KOLDO-809878 format. One record per atom (N, C-alpha, C): x, y, z. Coordinates in steps of 0.1 Angstrom, whole numbers, plus 2048, in hexadecimal, padded with zeros to 3 digits. Layout:
! KOLDO-809878
XYZ...
! end
This chain:
! KOLDO-809878
B1C510C11B27504C12B34506C07B3D505C0CB49508C03B4E4FABFCB504FCBF1B554F0BE8B644F4BE6B6E4EABEAB7C4ECBE7B7E4E8BDAB854ECBD3B8D4E7BC4B9C4E9BC6BA14E1BBFBAE4E2BBCBB44EDBB4BBF4F4BB7BC54FFBAFBCE4FBBA3BD1500B9DBDA4FBB91BE84F8B99BEC4FFBA4BF94FDBAABF64EFBB3BEA4EFBB8BE94E0BBFBE84D4BB6BE44D8BAABE54CAB9EBF34C9B9BBFB4D1B9BC084D0B96C114C8BA1C0A4CEBADC124C8BB9C104B7BBCC034B9BB9C004A8BBAC044A1BADC054A5BA2C0B49EB98C1B49DB98C204A6B9FC304A2BA1C32498BACC2A497BB5C2B48EBC1C2747FBBBC1C47DBB6C17471BB0C1C46ABA3C23476B9CC2B46EB8EC33462B90C3B462B9CC44458B9FC3D44BBA2C3144ABA6C28441BA9C2343AB9BC1B445B95C15440B89C1D43CB7EC29441B7BC30440B6FC33430B6FC39429B79C3B41AB7AC30413B74C23416B7BC1A410B77C14412B69C1341EB66C12421B57C18419B4DC28416B51C2E40DB46C2A3FDB49C283FBB53C233ECB55C153E8B51C0D3F0B51C013F0B4DC013F0B3EC0B3F6B34C0D3F8B25C103EDB24C153E3B28C1A3D5B24C0D3CCB23C013D0B2DBF53C7B2BBF03C5B1FBE93B9B1CBDF3B9B11BD23BEB16BC73C1B0FBB93C2B13BB43BAB1EBB73ABB18BB33A0B24BB73A2B30BC63A5B2FBCA3A3B3CBC73AFB46BC53BBB3DBC03C8B46BB23C2B4BBA93BEB44B9D3B8B47B9C3B3B55BA43A8B51BA739EB5DBAA3A4B6BBB53AEB6ABB93B5B77BAF3C1B7BBA53C7B73B9D3CFB75B923C7B7BB8F3BAB79B833B3B7FB883AEB8DB953A8B8FB9C3A5B9BB9C3B1BA6BA13BCBA0B9F3C8BA8B943CDBAFB883CDBA5B7A3CFBAAB753C7BB2B783B9BB2B743AFBBAB7B3AFBC7B8A3B2BC8B903B4BD2B8B3BFBDFB873CABD7B803D8BDEB753D2BE0B6A3CCBDBB5E3C5BE0B5F3BEBECB6A3B6BEBB6B3ADBF6B703B4C02B773BDC01B7D3C6C0CB703CFC13B693D4C0AB5D3DEC0FB543D4C14B513C7C12B493BDC17B503BBC26B5C3B5C29B623B4C34B623C0C3CB633CCC36B633D5C3FB573DAC46B4D3D6C3EB3D3D9C43B3A3CEC4DB423C4C4CB3C3B7C54B453B9C61B513C0C62B583C3C70B503CAC78B4D3C5C85B483CEC8CB513DCC92B4B3E6C98B513F1C9BB583EFCACB5E3F8CAEB633F6CBCB593F8CC6B5B3EFCD2B523F1CDDB533FFCE1B46405CE7B48410CEBB4E40FCFAB5541DCFEB5B41CD09B52420D15B55417D1FB4C417D2CB53425D34B4B42DD38B4E438D40B4D431D4DB55438D59B52438D65B49444D6AB4B44ED60B4145CD63B32455D63B2B45BD6EB1B455D6CB1245FD63B1946AD5FB10473D55B17472D46B11471D3DB16473D30B15482D2CB1E482D20B20493D1DB12497D1AB0A48DD11AFD491D0DAF4497D18AF5491D23AEC494D2FAF14A1D35AFB4A6D34AFF4B3D3AAFD4BED30AF94BCD25AF84C9D1CAE94CED1F
! end
């Protein structure tokens, strides 16, 4: 099994592209108090849990009915 790891060039490339997104967020987060940060953390954790619960409760797509009388598994 091969395990892929980022190279130094890959890390630099990622940093270059994500920095414009993270810099404003870091500035805003620096303005927050510890209590505000804890509140936002709890909110985001709850939101993620609710989204996971909703995703788990959502049924998958209906299987497509084929007009073909044989399934690929039977042909093997």
